[in-house]
C-alpha angles and dihedrals in degrees: 000000000000118000121216109236116248120227117234118195110207105156095231134037150127095022097310134104137230117336091045120131139181134213116204118217131211117332097052112093134203116305095041092120133141114345128176116246089239090062092050091049091050090052091049093048091050092052091046089056091053097258109158130190099195136066124257116291123251104237137176110280090234087069092070086102111025135176115208116212113196133140094238110033090181095055118119091249094052093047093048094046090049092050094047093048093046088055087058093054101267116145115206115221139160134242119329096013094064123103093184137024122216107201120195104183095168129045106153138155117199129189115214124189112228105172134020121194128226089266090058092251122134111255101174135016142162131236111207124188116196125188129181123189144160137186123225137169121243091270090059096253112145116246090174120014125230111302129193124208125184134180131172142192120204112210130196131171144182105254090209090065103043113151120175115235120161090182091063090049089055091048092060092047090049090048092053092047091049090052092048092050091052091048091049093053091043090052091050089053097043094050092047092049092046091052086059 
């Protein structure tokens, strides 16, 4: 079932000044209404410091020693997934020591223009982060088949109040990567639990 994105007025964001607003896509339930930017920044800073609000995940026993295969092992997604899994007892190893392999063949953020004003300037666009992953044993047998996760943020702004801010652009990308990491770990847990 498709979820209608909710608009979040934060005053500043994604490189633009006052008058700027966000709409959060699927994955953010009812009650996620207007929130000051300061509160969002605090939440991001807490997550960046490793602060977690949930218990350890229940994961397949084969993941006790896991090798992660991803194009950019230093990306925000890779770092956050590693941290979250380590908190659940996973030890990351390489090659012959691994008992499971977590493959992440896709970790991509795409910008899509939604609305262009009369002056040919972009007025609204969408950031979409897509991640694909699967879990196998060292013989290549699938423990969890290929999964696709996708989250988006729809961004609009008042062109009369544009204020460049690369830091705020990075904040939204970090926020998306943090969300995707949490969803990935949650999917690993939910599939394992459902398999019984």
